[in-house]
TORTIZA-738646 format. One record per residue (C-alpha): x, y, z; residue in three letters. Coordinates in pm, whole numbers, plus 50000, padded with zeros to 5 digits. Each point is the difference from the previous one (the first is absolute). Last residue first. Example, Ala and Ser with C-alpha at 12.3 -4.5 7.8 and 13.67 -1.06 7.14 Angstrom:
<recs>
513674989450714Ser
498634965650066Ala
</recs>
This chain:
<recs>
947588306709495Glu
502814980649834Ala
497594976549823Asn
498275029349832Lys
503315015949900Leu
501224967149852Tyr
496754995249804Ala
500345035349858Lys
503594992149901Tyr
498994967549830Lys
497245018449810Leu
502525026549891Leu
502434972849895His
497464984449762Asp
498925033749858Ala
503665010249951Ile
500814967749813Val
496875001449782Leu
500625036749917Ala
503574992349891Ala
498714972149775Met
497515023749839Ala
502535028249954Glu
502424976249827Val
497204987349776Ile
499035036049915Ile
503515007749879Val
500214967049808Ala
498185013249693Arg
502725025849921Pro
502714975650123Val
499504971349754Val
502115011449709Cys
499644985649648Pro
496654986350122Asp
498694969449815His
497484990449735Arg
500524967949802Gly
503144985149857Lys
503604996050116Gly
502174976149806Ser
501454967050114Ile
502894979449874Thr
500854963650064Thr
502414978150192Glu
498604966850116Asn
499284993850368Gly
496824980449934Glu
497935028650145Glu
501555024349750Asn
503275018850017Ile
500895036649944Thr
501635023549749Asn
498365033549943Gln
498245016349703Asp
498855035450066Arg
496775016350113Met
500944998750369Ile
498144982250279Thr
502005002350326Ala
498845034950097Val
503095019750109Pro
500684997950375Lys
498075020750251Phe
501585018450294Ala
497945011450299Thr
500925030750204Arg
499075008750356Phe
498895029050219Thr
497965000050321Ile
499415036150101Asp
500815006050366Met
497894986150283Gly
502604975450132Asn
498694968149837Ser
501414968350159Ile
502554975349855Gly
502715013250232Gly
499565034149836Gln
497605007149714Ile
499175033649841Gly
502524995749718Gly
502904997350243Ser
501925026049796Phe
497345024650108Asn
501815031750103Thr
499145024850276Ile
497994973850190Thr
496645006150164Lys
498494999150349Val
496805020350015Gln
499115029450227Asn
500025023949703Asp
503594989549934Glu
502164977650218Lys
503324988349856Val
501614965949939Phe
503134996849786Ile
499844974049721Asp
503404982849991Asn
501464996949649His
502735026150001Glu
501544991450339Ser
499534963349913Gly
502135004949689Leu
498464996149657Met
500644975949711Lys
497644973250136Ser
497255026150005Gly
500035000649620Glu
498674964350008Phe
496765011450159Gly
499885035050146Ser
496424994350110Gly
498724967449858Tyr
501404976349737Glu
498374973649783Phe
501264981249692Gly
499094974849733His
496305006749943Val
498804984349672Ala
496654988050143Asn
499155013750343Ile
500904977550296Ser
503215019750055Met
497905030650083Met
497954982750268Ala
503014982050145Lys
501925032950022Ala
497065017350165Leu
499874971450251Asp
503705003850073Ala
499635038050026His
497344995950268Leu
502044974750195Lys
498094967750051Asp
503014977650072Phe
501455020050291Val
498915035050111Pro
496305000149907Glu
498355025649774Gly
497855031050044Leu
500895020350309Gly
500065036949904Val
497055009749785Pro
500164999949619Val
499255035149874Ser
501684995649659Arg
501044970149792Ile
502535008849727Val
500834978449699Thr
502624999749725Ser
499534977149699Ile
503124988949809Val
500454988549641Gly
500434971549755Gly
500324999149622Val
498584979049716Thr
500994991149642Asp
498404997649658Gly
502005029949875Asn
496775019949961Lys
499214993350366Arg
503425012450113Val
499495031949797Gln
496595005550156Asn
501424994150347Ile
502715026349934Phe
497535026449881Glu
497774993850300Glu
502935002350241Met
501145033549859Glu
496515014650025Ser
499574986750353Ala
503355014550105Ser
498915034949894Ala
496574996150164Pro
501274988050343Asp
497194980250168Ala
500684969449782Cys
496924980149906Arg
501394989849658Val
496735009349824Ile
500095036250112Asn
497495022350182Ser
499444973750270Glu
503355007250160Arg
499445037649993Thr
496664996650179Glu
501504976250254Leu
502885024050061Leu
497555028250066Gly
498024978650241Asn
503214989150174Leu
501025035950070Asp
502834999750257Asn
501914972149825Leu
502525022249820Asp
501324975349746Leu
503454984849949Asn
501095002949639Pro
498814974549741Ala
502584974249885Gln
500314988149640Ile
502424970450001Asn
497274974449932Gly
496785016250111Val
500215018050335Ala
497795018050251Ser
496674985249895Val
497525011850263His
498584989750334Ala
497775017450254Phe
498344985750310Ile
497995021050247Glu
498944991750357Ile
497325023550136Gly
498674974150245Tyr
496634994549828Gln
501895000249669Lys
501744968150115Leu
496764980349955Phe
499385014449654Leu
503624992049912Lys
499534964050112Ala
496924997749777Ile
502085012849707Ala
502694974750085Gly
497484971949957Ala
499135012149650Ala
503695005349922Val
500834965150122Arg
497384984749771Ala
501505019349706Ala
503334984550100Thr
498974966049864Glu
500385013549644Arg
503735001350076Ala
500064963849884Ser
501504973350225Ser
496524986850077Arg
499464989849636Gly
503115008649796Gly
498355017449707Gly
498604967649862Arg
502784975850101Tyr
497944986850292Asp
502464977050169Arg
500174963650106Ile
502484977850182Gly
499655022250306Tyr
503605007950094Lys
501904993549676Met
497305014749776Gln
499585030750221Tyr
503795005750013Thr
500404996849622Phe
497095022549899Asp
500585027050265Ala
501615023849749His
503655010849975Ser
500404983649655Pro
496764984449868Arg
499924962250039Phe
498524981949703Lys
497224973849976Asp
496985023549990Gln
502135028249855Ile
498505002549648His
496454997650136Ser
500445032450195Tyr
498295024949767Asp
497234974349961Lys
498925008050356Ser
498785034349898Arg
498205011450316Gln
497935031749978Asp
497204999350258Glu
501314986550329Asn
497405006250273Pro
501015017950322Ile
498524984850318Val
499905015650346Ile
499044982350322Ala
499965019850325Ile
500134977150302Pro
497765011750289Thr
500605032450193Gly
496905016149849Thr
501825024049771Ser
497995030849907Lys
498155011949688Gly
496564988750107Glu
501284965150079Phe
503404985249920Thr
501704966450055Gly
498904982049686Ser
500124998149621Leu
501835031849906Ile
500445000449621Gln
503105017949874Ala
500165009949634Thr
503524993749870Asp
499005015749666Ser
502524977449825Glu
501465006949659Lys
503434983949956Arg
502125027249840Gln
502884995750244Thr
501325033750118Thr
502035027649834Ile
497235010949758Lys
497605006550286Ser
497184984850208Gln
499984965749838Gly
500464980850323Pro
498365009850330Arg
502125013050286Arg
498775036050023Lys
496444988949917Asp
500124976450300Leu
500515029750233Glu
497115018649835Ser
497814969250046Gln
500694999050375Ile
499305037350022Phe
496694996149819Glu
499104971450234Glu
500455021850309Asp
499744975750290Ile
499645022150308Glu
501434979150284Val
497234990950245Leu
501314965550094Ala
503694991950023Pro
501754983149705Cys
501074966250132Gly
499614978649689Asp
500355013949648Val
499314972249749Ile
501465006949658Val
499254994449633Gly
501054989149655Ile
497604989749728Ala
499124974849729Lys
503544986649966Gly
502705014349773His
502005019250261Ser
499084976550282Glu
497725001950303Gly
500255004750375Phe
501165025250260Thr
499884996450378Ser
500145031450214Ile
500495006150372Lys
499665030450224Phe
500744980350318Leu
502944978749880Asp
500975010449648Gly
500374983149660Phe
498354968549866Thr
500784981749672Asn
503164983450134Gly
499254963249949Ala
499414981449674Met
</recs>
């Protein structure tokens, strides 16, 4: 199976399955002398871990990260950083009823057809459990970006048809505090309350619902990204689309921009405090595939979780029609736990492009 590595200079490779002994990640290319705050890494994993609220899966995992290599006296050494996260609460018997059946909208059929074998216990590598490894790696990327004052903030901006209003992004610390004060992880309290009530009702009905996560990346220098195939927004799109259940990505004005005139959409340049800025930011902080110094903004859409607690028609491995019912522990809505995954993948992209940019500047000297 290919495709387990992400990034060029700041590179990660994840391993492990949902119901195996552990999952983990190798972070290769992290520069030396980065402060590796293990409490911060664990706090990031705690935001993704299962069983944290009544609207998430009740699988109980501590997601305790164990750093095996690549650090010394609290700092990165420049060598590969290996992190392992043991699995502690697998219930493989919950999946015995689907060992020869294909769950609708899951990876069961495609895995079986491509590889001739699949781990039906929680989906194996296709399980969102794999994303815990990404969060651990993303935490290291965040610690690296902290040296350059780069901040990343994401929150749940929509659940189903419930849409939070646009936020004032001037106080990211305040928004973070508000986001973490509710189990939906929406930075607008009124919307969060409405979303929580709706998710609970969906859960009681044995169904699931999707949502949208909005992200801002602040203090990114001008010059990150390449103008053709390695556009910054293209790499962000790939990162987000690689997350389980993601079905859509847009940056800046996104699809709404297609309804505007050029005279409305163009971001006019001005000079303020000896810095070039734009009056509006429909470009989402990226022009020609390269960061322009403005806030990078994008939105990531998640589909409803495929496992629902209702009977559904399907076929088995012999091609015979059958029925399947959802069992086990699953999220009725994935976006509250996915916020930190989105931030982690964004951090990995920015860290990778920052290293490329620094290499370009050095070679240009």
